[in-house]
Structures are given as C-alpha cells and as structure tokens.
VOPAGU-2260 file (C-alpha; in pm, 1 decimal, decimal comma):
REM VOPAGU-2260
SITE   aa  ch    i         X         Y         Z
SITE  MET   A    0   40023,6   16825,8    7626,8
SITE  GLU   A    1   39654,7   16769,2    7475,3
SITE  PHE   A    2   39576,9   16470,3    7261,4
SITE  ALA   A    3   39298,0   16356,1    7023,0
SITE  PHE   A    4   39147,7   15997,1    7021,7
SITE  PHE   A    5   39008,9   15876,2    6678,2
SITE  THR   A    6   38849,4   15537,6    6666,0
SITE  ALA   A    7   38591,1   15369,2    6403,4
SITE  ASP   A    8   38341,3   15532,2    6665,8
SITE  GLU   A    9   38478,5   15795,5    6917,2
SITE  ARG   A   10   38245,7   15730,9    7179,3
SITE  GLN   A   11   38455,8   15420,9    7235,4
SITE  ALA   A   12   38700,2   15633,7    7376,2
SITE  ASP   A   13   38477,2   15679,6    7729,8
SITE  SER   A   14   38485,4   15345,9    7813,3
SITE  PHE   A   15   38837,8   15276,5    7705,4
SITE  LEU   A   16   38995,7   15528,3    7915,5
SITE  LYS   A   17   38722,9   15509,4    8205,8
SITE  LEU   A   18   38662,9   15892,1    8137,0
SITE  PRO   A   19   38350,2   16036,5    8336,8
SITE  PRO   A   20   38034,3   15983,9    8117,9
SITE  SER   A   21   37994,3   16359,2    8083,5
SITE  THR   A   22   38333,7   16383,7    7903,2
SITE  GLN   A   23   38267,7   16336,1    7528,0
SITE  GLU   A   24   38599,5   16471,1    7378,0
SITE  PRO   A   25   38837,5   16207,4    7230,4
SITE  PHE   A   26   39159,5   16160,4    7392,0
SITE  LEU   A   27   39414,4   16046,6    7151,3
SITE  ALA   A   28   39500,8   16025,5    6772,4
SITE  VAL   A   29   39758,9   15801,3    6648,8
SITE  THR   A   30   39873,5   15822,9    6273,1
SITE  ALA   A   31   40086,3   15653,1    6033,0
SITE  SER   A   32   40240,2   15770,3    5705,3
SITE  SER   A   33   39935,8   15669,1    5526,4
SITE  PRO   A   34   39786,8   15815,4    5733,8
SITE  VAL   A   35   39555,8   15563,0    5896,5
SITE  PHE   A   36   39417,6   15580,3    6243,1
SITE  PHE   A   37   39430,4   15311,3    6496,8
SITE  ASP   A   38   39165,7   15192,5    6725,0
SITE  LEU   A   39   39321,3   15180,1    7052,3
SITE  LYS   A   40   38991,6   15076,5    7224,1
SITE  TYR   A   41   39150,8   14711,2    7189,2
SITE  PRO   A   42   39503,4   14798,9    7229,2
SITE  LYS   A   43   39610,9   14422,4    7114,5
SITE  ARG   A   44   39420,4   14453,7    6772,6
SITE  ARG   A   45   39702,8   14670,5    6616,5
SITE  SER   A   46   39616,3   14552,8    6293,5
SITE  ALA   A   47   39239,1   14696,3    6347,1
SITE  ILE   A   48   39248,9   15020,0    6174,5
SITE  CYS   A   49   39002,4   15274,7    6051,7
SITE  LYS   A   50   39091,3   15497,2    5731,6
SITE  LEU   A   51   38965,2   15846,9    5784,4
SITE  GLY   A   52   39124,2   15990,6    5514,5
SITE  PRO   A   53   39383,6   16295,3    5484,3
SITE  TYR   A   54   39513,3   16525,2    5765,8
SITE  SER   A   55   39279,5   16791,0    5649,7
SITE  ARG   A   56   38985,9   16570,9    5785,4
SITE  LEU   A   57   39122,8   16628,8    6129,3
SITE  ARG   A   58   38964,7   16889,6    6362,0
SITE  PRO   A   59   39209,9   17159,0    6401,6
SITE  GLN   A   60   39182,8   17197,6    6772,1
SITE  PHE   A   61   39338,5   16854,8    6815,5
SITE  SER   A   62   39716,0   16763,1    6837,2
SITE  ILE   A   63   39861,1   16451,5    6691,2
SITE  VAL   A   64   40143,7   16193,1    6797,2
SITE  ARG   A   65   40241,3   16045,6    6480,3
SITE  VAL   A   66   40417,5   15696,1    6441,0
SITE  GLY   A   67   40557,6   15538,2    6181,1
SITE  ALA   A   68   40361,2   15230,2    6258,0
SITE  PRO   A   69   40125,5   15075,0    6525,3
SITE  CYS   A   70   40248,8   15083,6    6895,6
SITE  CYS   A   71   40155,2   15046,1    7224,4
SITE  LEU   A   72   39915,8   15299,5    7390,8
SITE  ASN   A   73   40089,3   15292,1    7736,2
SITE  ALA   A   74   40420,5   15357,3    7550,2
SITE  LEU   A   75   40282,5   15661,7    7403,4
SITE  LYS   A   76   40125,0   15781,2    7727,4
SITE  ARG   A   77   40449,9   15746,3    7900,0
SITE  LYS   A   78   40689,4   15885,9    7641,3
SITE  SER   A   79   40449,7   16197,5    7589,9
SITE  GLN   A   80   40592,4   16308,7    7890,3
SITE  ALA   A   81   40949,1   16295,0    7824,7
SITE  GLY   A   82   40955,5   16560,8    7554,7
SITE  ILE   A   83   40831,3   16393,3    7248,3
SITE  SER   A   84   40707,7   16673,1    7017,0
SITE  VAL   A   85   40386,5   16657,1    6842,4
SITE  LEU   A   86   40273,7   16736,6    6479,4
SITE  THR   A   87   39992,3   16955,0    6393,6
SITE  ASN   A   88   39713,9   16820,0    6182,6
SITE  GLY   A   89   39841,1   17011,8    5912,8
SITE  ASP   A   90   40196,9   16870,8    5874,0
SITE  LYS   A   91   40229,9   16635,8    5582,4
SITE  LYS   A   92   40582,2   16543,4    5642,8
SITE  ALA   A   93   40689,1   16198,8    5776,2
SITE  GLY   A   94   40780,1   16402,1    6114,7
SITE  VAL   A   95   40892,5   16224,3    6444,6
SITE  GLY   A   96   40927,5   16352,7    6800,1
SITE  THR   A   97   41254,0   16576,8    6916,0
SITE  ALA   A   98   41503,5   16512,5    7195,5
SITE  ASP   A   99   41552,2   16862,9    7332,5
SITE  SER   A  100   41527,3   17033,3    6977,4
SITE  GLY   A  101   41678,7   17365,5    7134,2
SITE  ALA   A  102   42026,0   17273,5    7128,4
SITE  ARG   A  103   42012,1   17089,6    6771,7
SITE  SER   A  104   42244,3   17320,5    6594,0
SITE  HIS   A  105   42547,8   17274,1    6883,3
SITE  ARG   A  106   42488,6   16931,3    6997,1
SITE  GLY   A  107   42550,7   16778,5    6646,6
SITE  ILE   A  108   42918,3   16905,3    6657,9
SITE  ALA   A  109   42985,1   16869,6    7035,4
SITE  GLU   A  110   42842,4   16514,4    7059,4
SITE  TYR   A  111   42970,3   16350,4    6755,4
SITE  PRO   A  112   43154,7   16014,4    6815,5
SITE  ASP   A  113   43531,2   15961,7    6785,3
SITE  LEU   A  114   43520,0   15663,7    6502,1
SITE  ARG   A  115   43850,4   15729,0    6341,1
SITE  LYS   A  116   43943,9   15397,2    6449,4
SITE  HIS   A  117   43645,1   15197,0    6418,5
SITE  ASN   A  118   43557,6   14929,6    6179,3
SITE  ASN   A  119   43206,2   14867,6    6128,2
SITE  CYS   A  120   42915,0   14939,0    5886,8
SITE  MET   A  121   42772,1   15226,4    6108,5
SITE  ALA   A  122   43110,9   15410,9    6141,5
SITE  SER   A  123   43160,3   15371,6    5764,8
SITE  ASN   A  124   42847,3   15559,1    5692,3
SITE  LEU   A  125   42772,6   15794,2    5966,7
SITE  THR   A  126   42901,3   16153,7    5879,4
SITE  PRO   A  127   42890,5   16464,9    6122,0
SITE  ALA   A  128   42632,1   16591,8    5876,5
SITE  ILE   A  129   42414,9   16274,9    5911,2
SITE  TYR   A  130   42469,7   16287,6    6287,3
SITE  ALA   A  131   42352,7   16632,0    6325,7
SITE  HIS   A  132   42047,3   16609,8    6104,4
SITE  LEU   A  133   41931,5   16295,4    6332,9
SITE  CYS   A  134   42073,1   16365,2    6672,1
SITE  ASP   A  135   41822,0   16526,8    6821,4
SITE  LYS   A  136   41525,3   16338,0    6683,0
SITE  ALA   A  137   41365,7   16037,5    6882,7
SITE  THR   A  138   41109,7   15764,5    6790,8
SITE  PRO   A  139   40745,5   15791,4    6966,6
SITE  ASN   A  140   40877,4   15561,9    7238,0
SITE  GLY   A  141   41188,0   15798,4    7287,6
SITE  TRP   A  142   41465,7   15597,5    7121,8
SITE  THR   A  143   41752,5   15832,8    7004,9
SITE  LEU   A  144   41999,5   15791,4    6731,8
SITE  ASP   A  145   42277,9   15774,3    7016,5
SITE  GLN   A  146   42127,2   15459,1    7162,2
SITE  CYS   A  147   42101,2   15315,8    6797,7
SITE  ILE   A  148   42493,5   15363,6    6772,1
SITE  GLN   A  149   42622,6   15310,0    7100,5
SITE  THR   A  150   42688,1   14954,7    7036,6
SITE  GLY   A  151   42909,0   15041,0    6720,3
SITE  VAL   A  152   43095,9   15326,4    6943,3
SITE  ASP   A  153   43163,9   15080,0    7227,8
SITE  ASN   A  154   43283,5   14813,1    7000,4
SITE  PRO   A  155   43517,5   14933,5    6730,3
SITE  GLY   A  156   43575,7   14623,1    6547,0
SITE  HIS   A  157   43539,7   14263,0    6569,6
SITE  PRO   A  158   43808,7   13978,3    6499,6
SITE  PHE   A  159   43597,9   13761,4    6265,7
SITE  ILE   A  160   43371,1   13957,4    6086,1
SITE  LYS   A  161   43277,1   14332,6    5994,0
SITE  THR   A  162   42985,4   14392,2    6240,4
SITE  VAL   A  163   42671,4   14645,6    6198,8
SITE  GLY   A  164   42737,6   14870,9    6478,8
SITE  MET   A  165   42400,3   14978,4    6553,0
SITE  VAL   A  166   42051,2   14849,8    6648,1
SITE  ALA   A  167   41658,0   14958,9    6634,2
SITE  GLY   A  168   41498,5   15014,5    6959,0
SITE  ASP   A  169   41153,0   15022,8    6795,4
SITE  GLU   A  170   40983,7   14939,6    6469,2
SITE  GLU   A  171   40968,7   15300,6    6379,4
SITE  SER   A  172   41367,4   15330,2    6443,8
SITE  TYR   A  173   41391,8   15221,1    6077,0
SITE  GLU   A  174   41206,7   15510,8    5962,4
SITE  VAL   A  175   41309,3   15782,3    6192,0
SITE  PHE   A  176   41678,7   15733,5    6156,1
SITE  ALA   A  177   41655,0   15616,5    5786,4
SITE  GLY   A  178   41926,3   15859,0    5680,1
SITE  ILE   A  179   42167,8   15628,6    5873,8
SITE  PHE   A  180   42018,0   15294,2    5888,2
SITE  ASP   A  181   41934,5   15280,9    5500,1
SITE  PRO   A  182   42311,0   15302,0    5394,7
SITE  VAL   A  183   42415,3   15096,0    5675,8
SITE  ILE   A  184   42138,7   14811,0    5506,3
SITE  GLU   A  185   42270,9   14897,0    5160,1
SITE  GLU   A  186   42626,3   14824,3    5283,6
SITE  ARG   A  187   42548,1   14518,5    5498,8
SITE  HIS   A  188   42301,5   14340,3    5256,3
SITE  ASN   A  189   42536,7   14369,0    4936,1
SITE  GLY   A  190   42351,8   14673,9    4727,5
SITE  TYR   A  191   42005,4   14616,8    4861,6
SITE  ASN   A  192   41849,7   14954,0    4864,9
SITE  PRO   A  193   41579,6   14979,4    5089,8
SITE  ARG   A  194   41446,9   15297,4    4925,2
SITE  VAL   A  195   41357,3   15150,4    4620,8
SITE  MET   A  196   41342,6   14779,5    4647,8
SITE  LYS   A  197   41089,0   14571,2    4785,9
SITE  HIS   A  198   41160,7   14227,6    4971,1
SITE  PRO   A  199   41025,4   13902,4    4880,0
SITE  THR   A  200   40879,4   13610,2    5105,1
SITE  ASP   A  201   40868,6   13232,9    5045,6
SITE  LEU   A  202   40787,3   12967,2    5285,7
SITE  GLU   A  203   40683,2   12699,7    5023,3
SITE  ALA   A  204   40952,0   12424,8    5134,8
SITE  SER   A  205   40849,9   12206,4    4859,8
SITE  LYS   A  206   41044,9   12416,0    4606,5
SITE  ILE   A  207   41350,2   12311,6    4746,9
SITE  LYS   A  208   41552,3   12102,6    4562,3
SITE  ALA   A  209   41812,1   11831,2    4665,6
SITE  GLY   A  210   41932,1   11940,0    5036,5
SITE  HIS   A  211   42028,5   11604,1    5192,9
SITE  PHE   A  212   42418,5   11655,5    5258,8
SITE  ASP   A  213   42680,1   11371,8    5286,0
SITE  GLU   A  214   42670,7   11318,3    5657,5
SITE  ARG   A  215   43050,7   11220,0    5647,2
SITE  TYR   A  216   43100,1   11604,0    5657,0
SITE  VAL   A  217   42795,4   11787,1    5782,9
SITE  LEU   A  218   42727,5   11686,4    6122,8
SITE  SER   A  219   42405,3   11902,2    6177,8
SITE  SER   A  220   42166,3   12133,5    5998,9
SITE  ARG   A  221   41979,3   12430,7    6119,8
SITE  VAL   A  222   41713,4   12737,0    5994,9
SITE  ARG   A  223   41644,7   12988,7    6214,8
SITE  THR   A  224   41489,2   13318,6    6198,0
SITE  GLY   A  225   41342,6   13611,7    6443,3
SITE  ARG   A  226   41001,9   13772,2    6466,2
SITE  SER   A  227   40906,0   14075,0    6674,4
SITE  ILE   A  228   40581,1   14175,0    6838,4
SITE  ARG   A  229   40433,4   14479,5    6669,9
SITE  GLY   A  230   40332,1   14752,5    6924,6
SITE  LEU   A  231   40611,3   14635,8    7185,1
SITE  SER   A  232   40961,1   14773,2    7182,7
SITE  LEU   A  233   41243,2   14574,8    7074,5
SITE  PRO   A  234   41509,9   14431,1    7334,2
SITE  PRO   A  235   41743,0   14690,9    7361,6
SITE  ALA   A  236   41470,4   14942,1    7444,8
SITE  CYS   A  237   41175,4   14753,9    7597,7
SITE  THR   A  238   41064,0   14806,3    7941,0
SITE  ARG   A  239   41027,6   14532,6    8186,1
SITE  ALA   A  240   40630,9   14552,4    8125,1
SITE  GLU   A  241   40688,8   14494,4    7771,6
SITE  ARG   A  242   40926,8   14219,4    7811,7
SITE  ARG   A  243   40715,7   14049,9    8048,5
SITE  GLU   A  244   40430,3   14106,6    7756,4
SITE  VAL   A  245   40622,4   13948,3    7483,6
SITE  GLU   A  246   40674,8   13654,4    7675,4
SITE  LYS   A  247   40298,2   13607,1    7773,7
SITE  VAL   A  248   40178,8   13661,7    7420,9
SITE  THR   A  249   40417,4   13414,4    7287,0
SITE  THR   A  250   40387,4   13147,9    7534,7
SITE  GLU   A  251   40016,5   13167,1    7519,5
SITE  ALA   A  252   40050,0   13111,6    7147,7
SITE  LEU   A  253   40282,7   12842,3    7160,0
SITE  SER   A  254   40032,5   12633,9    7387,8
SITE  GLY   A  255   39801,9   12614,9    7072,0
SITE  LEU   A  256   40069,8   12407,3    6919,0
SITE  THR   A  257   39964,4   12019,7    6822,5
SITE  ALA   A  258   40112,4   11715,8    6672,6
SITE  ASP   A  259   40463,6   11699,6    6602,9
SITE  LEU   A  260   40501,7   12078,9    6745,3
SITE  ALA   A  261   40373,3   12028,1    7064,9
SITE  GLY   A  262   40612,6   12117,2    7338,2
SITE  LYS   A  263   40686,8   12302,9    7671,7
SITE  TYR   A  264   40800,7   12641,2    7794,2
SITE  TYR   A  265   41092,9   12665,5    8035,3
SITE  ARG   A  266   41120,2   12997,1    8221,0
SITE  LEU   A  267   41511,4   13065,4    8278,7
SITE  SER   A  268   41406,5   13227,9    8624,9
SITE  GLU   A  269   41230,4   12906,0    8725,6
SITE  MET   A  270   41406,2   12608,5    8577,0
SITE  THR   A  271   41528,3   12356,8    8822,9
SITE  GLU   A  272   41877,5   12201,0    8814,3
SITE  LYS   A  273   41803,8   11916,3    8628,6
SITE  GLU   A  274   41599,7   12103,6    8342,5
SITE  GLN   A  275   41868,7   12360,9    8315,7
SITE  GLN   A  276   42124,2   12061,6    8283,8
SITE  GLN   A  277   41945,7   11877,6    8016,5
SITE  LEU   A  278   41923,6   12193,0    7820,8
SITE  ILE   A  279   42266,2   12248,4    7842,1
SITE  ASP   A  280   42351,7   11898,2    7738,6
SITE  ASP   A  281   42102,2   11937,5    7446,0
SITE  HIS   A  282   42284,8   12263,2    7373,2
SITE  PHE   A  283   41953,0   12446,0    7366,7
SITE  LEU   A  284   42003,7   12692,6    7674,2
SITE  PHE   A  285   42092,2   13049,9    7572,7
SITE  ASP   A  286   42278,8   13238,4    7865,8
SITE  LYS   A  287   42303,8   13579,8    7997,3
SITE  PRO   A  288   42488,3   13768,3    7696,3
SITE  VAL   A  289   42840,4   13827,0    7752,8
SITE  SER   A  290   42940,3   13946,0    7401,3
SITE  PRO   A  291   43001,4   14310,8    7423,4
SITE  LEU   A  292   42819,0   14372,8    7113,5
SITE  LEU   A  293   42501,1   14261,5    7310,4
SITE  THR   A  294   42571,8   14399,6    7641,7
SITE  ALA   A  295   42625,3   14766,8    7486,6
SITE  ALA   A  296   42310,3   14752,6    7305,9
SITE  GLY   A  297   42141,2   14687,7    7658,5
SITE  MET   A  298   42035,9   14333,2    7555,0
SITE  ALA   A  299   42139,5   14161,4    7918,5
SITE  ARG   A  300   41931,4   14415,7    8106,1
SITE  ASP   A  301   41709,5   14247,7    8387,5
SITE  TRP   A  302   41823,4   13918,3    8335,5
SITE  PRO   A  303   41684,4   13657,3    8311,0
SITE  ASP   A  304   41343,4   13839,9    8372,9
SITE  ALA   A  305   41092,2   13713,2    8116,0
SITE  ARG   A  306   41338,2   13514,0    7924,2
SITE  GLY   A  307   41278,4   13151,6    7820,5
SITE  ILE   A  308   41299,7   12835,7    7609,8
SITE  TRP   A  309   41022,5   12650,8    7440,1
SITE  HIS   A  310   41099,1   12328,0    7239,1
SITE  ASN   A  311   40877,4   12044,5    7119,2
SITE  HIS   A  312   40897,4   11707,8    7251,5
SITE  GLU   A  313   41140,4   11576,0    7011,2
SITE  LYS   A  314   41356,9   11913,2    7043,6
SITE  THR   A  315   41371,2   11974,7    6671,6
SITE  PHE   A  316   41174,8   12297,4    6707,2
SITE  LEU   A  317   41259,8   12561,6    6933,4
SITE  ILE   A  318   41164,6   12893,2    7043,7
SITE  TRP   A  319   41408,9   13149,2    7258,5
SITE  VAL   A  320   41227,5   13422,9    7402,9
SITE  ASN   A  321   41338,4   13771,2    7465,0
SITE  GLU   A  322   41696,7   13709,9    7380,6
SITE  GLU   A  323   41835,8   13923,3    7109,9
SITE  ASP   A  324   41472,1   13954,0    6938,6
SITE  HIS   A  325   41129,2   13906,1    7083,9
SITE  THR   A  326   41142,6   13565,9    6934,1
SITE  ARG   A  327   41408,3   13319,3    6770,5
SITE  ILE   A  328   41249,0   13045,5    6595,7
SITE  ILE   A  329   41461,1   12762,0    6510,9
SITE  SER   A  330   41430,5   12404,1    6329,9
SITE  MET   A  331   41727,6   12172,2    6370,3
SITE  GLU   A  332   41875,2   11818,0    6373,6
SITE  LYS   A  333   42173,1   11625,7    6360,4
SITE  GLY   A  334   42266,6   11489,7    6008,4
SITE  GLY   A  335   42245,3   11668,2    5675,9
SITE  ASN   A  336   41888,9   11651,5    5577,6
SITE  MET   A  337   41819,5   12051,8    5540,8
SITE  LYS   A  338   41516,7   12005,2    5342,6
SITE  ARG   A  339   41352,0   11832,1    5623,2
SITE  VAL   A  340   41457,4   12100,8    5873,8
SITE  PHE   A  341   41351,1   12346,7    5643,4
SITE  GLU   A  342   41006,0   12181,4    5579,1
SITE  ARG   A  343   40936,2   12167,2    5965,2
SITE  PHE   A  344   41080,6   12550,9    5983,6
SITE  CYS   A  345   40830,5   12655,4    5712,5
SITE  ARG   A  346   40540,8   12448,0    5882,8
SITE  GLY   A  347   40584,8   12585,1    6262,4
SITE  LEU   A  348   40668,1   12933,6    6165,4
SITE  LYS   A  349   40345,0   12944,3    5964,0
SITE  GLU   A  350   40144,1   12784,3    6269,4
SITE  VAL   A  351   40291,1   13029,3    6501,4
SITE  GLU   A  352   40187,1   13333,4    6325,9
SITE  ARG   A  353   39872,7   13210,6    6279,7
SITE  LEU   A  354   39806,6   13174,8    6645,1
SITE  ILE   A  355   39983,6   13502,0    6734,6
SITE  GLN   A  356   39731,3   13662,3    6502,5
SITE  GLU   A  357   39439,1   13472,2    6641,4
SITE  ARG   A  358   39501,6   13625,3    6971,6
SITE  GLY   A  359   39496,3   13992,4    6844,8
SITE  TRP   A  360   39855,3   14046,5    6772,6
SITE  GLU   A  361   40102,3   14052,9    6454,7
SITE  PHE   A  362   40458,3   14021,7    6368,4
SITE  MET   A  363   40644,2   14380,2    6267,4
SITE  TRP   A  364   40694,2   14368,9    5880,9
SITE  ASN   A  365   40682,2   14598,5    5571,1
SITE  GLU   A  366   40755,8   14540,5    5206,1
SITE  ARG   A  367   41073,1   14726,3    5190,4
SITE  LEU   A  368   41259,8   14577,6    5483,7
SITE  GLY   A  369   41044,1   14245,6    5560,1
SITE  TYR   A  370   41037,6   14135,6    5866,5
SITE  ILE   A  371   41181,8   14373,3    6133,8
SITE  LEU   A  372   41435,9   14259,7    6380,6
SITE  THR   A  373   41671,2   14424,9    6632,5
SITE  CYS   A  374   41995,8   14406,1    6432,3
SITE  PRO   A  375   41990,2   14539,9    6063,7
SITE  SER   A  376   42175,5   14236,5    5975,8
SITE  ASN   A  377   41887,7   14017,2    6021,9
SITE  LEU   A  378   41592,5   14217,8    5840,3
SITE  GLY   A  379   41422,7   14042,3    5547,5
SITE  THR   A  380   41379,6   13713,7    5623,9
SITE  GLY   A  381   41564,9   13716,3    5943,1
SITE  LEU   A  382   41698,5   13370,3    5832,0
SITE  ARG   A  383   41982,8   13210,1    5885,8
SITE  ALA   A  384   42034,0   12836,5    5745,0
SITE  GLY   A  385   42346,5   12665,2    5854,5
SITE  VAL   A  386   42535,2   12342,6    5893,7
SITE  HIS   A  387   42829,1   12222,9    6128,2
SITE  ILE   A  388   43080,6   12073,0    5874,9
SITE  LYS   A  389   43414,4   11938,8    5881,6
SITE  LEU   A  390   43644,9   12099,1    5616,0
SITE  PRO   A  391   44004,1   12015,2    5736,5
SITE  LEU   A  392   44178,4   12048,6    5381,2
SITE  LEU   A  393   43985,8   12312,6    5233,2
SITE  SER   A  394   43995,5   12509,6    5557,8
SITE  LYS   A  395   44374,1   12537,9    5524,6
SITE  ASP   A  396   44373,6   12648,4    5163,7
SITE  SER   A  397   44420,9   13002,8    5083,4
SITE  ARG   A  398   44141,1   13013,7    4853,0
SITE  PHE   A  399   43848,1   12925,6    5113,8
SITE  SER   A  400   43772,9   13285,2    5238,8
SITE  LYS   A  401   43729,8   13383,3    4823,3
SITE  ILE   A  402   43512,0   13094,1    4765,5
SITE  LEU   A  403   43278,7   13149,9    5069,3
SITE  GLU   A  404   43273,8   13525,1    4955,6
SITE  ASN   A  405   43151,5   13438,6    4617,3
SITE  LEU   A  406   42903,4   13153,8    4742,7
SITE  ARG   A  407   42758,3   13437,6    4982,6
SITE  LEU   A  408   42830,3   13244,5    5268,5
SITE  GLN   A  409   42985,7   13313,0    5613,8
SITE  LYS   A  410   43191,7   13111,9    5835,8
SITE  ARG   A  411   43165,1   13122,3    6225,5
SITE  GLY   A  412   43289,8   12881,6    6500,4
SITE  THR   A  413   43048,4   12649,2    6634,8
SITE  GLY   A  414   43034,2   12843,1    6954,6
SITE  GLY   A  415   42879,7   13142,1    6747,4
SITE  VAL   A  416   42997,3   13463,6    6604,0
SITE  ASP   A  417   43252,6   13539,7    6893,2
SITE  THR   A  418   43439,4   13223,3    6846,1
SITE  ALA   A  419   43689,1   13049,1    6631,2
SITE  ALA   A  420   43679,1   12717,5    6470,9
SITE  THR   A  421   43808,5   12383,4    6639,5
SITE  GLY   A  422   43874,2   12078,9    6482,3
SITE  SER   A  423   43835,3   12229,8    6139,0
SITE  ILE   A  424   43466,2   12212,1    6219,7
SITE  PHE   A  425   43288,8   12550,4    6091,6
SITE  ASP   A  426   42942,3   12704,2    6098,0
SITE  ILE   A  427   42862,7   12780,3    5783,3
SITE  SER   A  428   42535,3   12978,5    5680,2
SITE  ASN   A  429   42416,2   13239,2    5440,0
SITE  LEU   A  430   42541,5   13564,9    5457,7
SITE  ASP   A  431   42220,3   13759,6    5317,9
SITE  ARG   A  432   41890,8   13793,2    5491,6
SITE  LEU   A  433   41726,9   14094,1    5272,0
SITE  GLY   A  434   41631,1   14087,8    4903,2
SITE  LYS   A  435   41610,6   13700,8    4877,4
SITE  SER   A  436   41330,1   13490,0    4993,8
SITE  GLU   A  437   41356,5   13234,7    5253,1
SITE  VAL   A  438   41361,9   12972,2    4969,6
SITE  GLU   A  439   41609,3   13132,6    4773,3
SITE  LEU   A  440   41845,9   13168,0    5068,4
SITE  VAL   A  441   41795,2   12769,0    5177,7
SITE  GLN   A  442   41859,4   12656,1    4817,1
SITE  LEU   A  443   42204,8   12895,3    4802,3
SITE  VAL   A  444   42306,6   12746,2    5124,9
SITE  ILE   A  445   42249,7   12380,6    4999,1
SITE  ASP   A  446   42430,2   12443,3    4670,5
SITE  GLY   A  447   42715,3   12605,8    4857,1
SITE  VAL   A  448   42752,7   12379,5    5100,5
SITE  ASN   A  449   42760,0   12067,5    4842,3
SITE  TYR   A  450   43014,8   12293,0    4650,8
SITE  LEU   A  451   43243,2   12323,1    4972,9
SITE  ILE   A  452   43181,3   11939,9    5020,9
SITE  ASP   A  453   43297,1   11875,3    4666,9
SITE  CYS   A  454   43610,1   12106,7    4700,5
SITE  GLU   A  455   43687,2   11898,0    5026,3
SITE  LYS   A  456   43660,7   11558,4    4839,4
SITE  ARG   A  457   43879,3   11683,8    4552,5
SITE  LEU   A  458   44136,5   11794,0    4780,1
SITE  GLU   A  459   44132,7   11463,0    4979,4
SITE  ARG   A  460   44220,6   11321,2    4625,0
SITE  GLY   A  461   44494,2   11535,4    4533,5
SITE  GLN   A  462   44307,2   11742,7    4288,2
SITE  ASP   A  463   44261,9   12090,0    4235,8
SITE  ILE   A  464   43991,8   12320,0    4316,6
SITE  ARG   A  465   43868,0   12637,0    4139,3
SITE  ILE   A  466   43690,3   12973,1    4287,0
SITE  PRO   A  467   43335,7   12966,8    4151,9
SITE  PRO   A  468   43205,1   13273,6    4010,9
SITE  PRO   A  469   42984,2   13502,8    4224,3
SITE  VAL   A  470   42642,7   13383,8    4274,8
SITE  PRO   A  471   42365,7   13654,3    4127,6
SITE  GLN   A  472   42267,9   13888,9    4435,9
SITE  PHE   A  473   41889,6   13986,7    4349,4
SITE  ARG   A  474   41618,3   13917,3    4096,4
SITE  SER   A  475   41640,8   14093,4    3796,9
C-alpha cells in the first residue's frame, strides 16, 4: 500500500521519516472532511494544519488515507496493515476504511445481534438495515461497529437507568458510524439532533445565580467533566502506548498548575499502602472497573497500567487519568456551595486546557457534538453537576420520579450508577449534557435541587407538593 505525505513543506518528510537523502517522494497524506492536510512532521502539533485546497490539487499517483479528525501517525501506519482501505484523490465523499468489504452483503444478515430482549438506546435504534450498512466499515484506527455496540449487546438492560449501550473507540467513530450514533444521541439527549444543531459552550461562572444550598439537606457538591486528547484512541480502543501517552501528556500539563490548583499525581501502580488508604478514606480512589457496562467495553484492560489520580493540596480539584475517559476533571467539596465549586471547576478546566495546548496537544471537540468522550451520554459539555442530598419524605412520594423527569434531573445511589440509595441519600445531577452550556446545566441543577428541598420542607410541614412543568430543553 503506497501513501503520500503532504506538509507545509514537503521536504520536511525526509527528516521526519529518516528517509535516505536521495528519496524525495512524500510518504503520507492525511485528509479531513474540509479537506485539510495535517503536518505530521510534528505529530504532537495536531492543530498545525496546512490547507492545500480541494482534492483535485492532489497528484493523481498518490493514495490517501482519510480521517475525520487529526490522528496519530503511528496509529495510521499500524492500522494500514490491518485492511483499512484508502480513498483515491478523486473521491469527494466522506469515505472510511472497510473491514473485509468482500463479505459485506452476507455478513450484515449473519452477524446481526439478537436484541429482542434488550432495553438500551442502541438496541432501540439499531435496525438490520443500519447494521448491514455499517458493519463492514472501520475508522482509520480499525475500530468497527461491532466493537462500538458490544457493551450494549452483552448488557441487555440496567436496573436503575436506560443506558446508551454503545461506546466510541476514537474521535472518528462518531462520524464513521453516524448512522447509529446520531439516533442514539438524539434519544439520549432529549431530541438533540446532531445533524443540524450546534452545541454551546459557556464557562463563565460569574453568570450563576444563587447556588448555595441549605446544608441541612445537601451534604456535598460536585461538578465533573471529561476531556479527550486529540490524536489518541479512546479507552475502549487505545493501545498501551497510547494510554501511556495520555498519562504523560496530562501529568506534564498538570505539573504547571499553581496556587490553589497546585497538587500531586499518584500513579495507581506505584502507590504506597498509606497513600492508597488515604485516597480511599477521602473517597477519591477509583478502582478497576467491575461494572459490566465498563468491562464489556474494554475499560479494564491492562489495569492499572498508566492510570492515576491527581489532586490539589486542598483536595477540592481532582483529575482521574485513563479511567472511562482520557481524563475526568472534578471540582468538589463538602456542603452546599455549588457556585464556589463551579467557579473552581471553570478556572481549573481553563488552566488545564491552556497547559495542554502549550505542549502541542488539544482536546477533541467539534461544533455539533461539543467535547468528544467515550460514551455518547457524555458528549457536549461532558458535565455532571451533582449533590448528595437527604430526601427521606420526598423519595417515598409517588411523584418523586415525575418531578425529577420534569426538572431534567437524574437520581443515583451515592455509590454510583450501579448502586441503590441508602439512608434516603441520593446523588442528584443533571440528566442532559448536550445542547445546553455548562452555565445552563449548573443553573438547572441549582434551581432543581432547590425545588426538591422546598418539596421536602413542605412534606415535613404536612403540606402538599406539585409536579413542576417541564423545563425548556433547548434555546429557541
């Protein structure tokens, strides 16, 4: 398989690939849907692009590997040997590689999963026709439809929530398999249409109104999100080398944090017993995934290699590395001061992104889906603003679930998605991630939690409560 290489200066390919001085032919061309061509002379500088015009300007003898976003050169070279097809320079379609395309028509029928007893978003939207159309495609990293949906096939349902039932292996998954991802996203995000809508971003914490809860009810407040490093496969698909690169990039950036954000990184594989016990006591430590939703998606591979936790000295700003996403960024504290938690979250997140970019990397993002993460449920903001709250009376009221639904809130047990509530204490958070900004979602949680507290107080006084009208979903 022959490739062509385009950079701002094609002669740079010689030194980058260590070719003999007499070799002047370029090596690899990587295109995106614009199309734009990425300068892989400096593989860390994914954002350093050189627009060379339409496909027609490519020399006809060159083959092209097409990707939907910047990706790692090593991954392209590795996957090119695994049957990923190439587009010719005249192909203007958003084409992708295929996995054994010779058996396309037969495999779609023979391999369609039995989803008759399944209850997740993937199973609700996947049809034999969609499967047949997508089953032989692959991203430039070799990630397939079957790998996307395997967690939903292996886990028919969940006792507490309707799960998504699929994951992405890389940034390009959301484009290559849009035929199933788009309807799943639309269902999971309450009608958000990724084909025509654009996602807003707003990290100005000063816009938040109120935000300090009654601490007789709210025990703790937290805001978290995820971020993915562009050019590296997501956790379900990443190699050991990619996972270690995520850790290296992230920890080098975090070393630049100062003042109240300054802290220390703890690698899971190198923790002392004392450090491990302290993190357990602080409820910071994440362990090897045991949830079937995560293990079926490949999240536990090579555990604990290249996993770790970073936190500031005050233990109010944390970052998990290589758990379900490349990074999980968390601001938290005991009590009910959600506004202060969100202010620290916004400030820390902006600083982390700046430090990442200074080192030649960037986060995965596009205007349709916002920030790209492993699970479609976390697209957009990736944000979950939540509280641990005591609701002994309201939680026993038959209207509790409908109240949460209309407020676009979600309840979990305090131990996470796989746990039930204990002692009438719930983890209440925003249900949506996509189509609303960070400020909008945090304000929604503040207003909604205050409504729940008011309901609890009314029930304590023997008064009636009412179901609120549904909150507006998207900006008009």
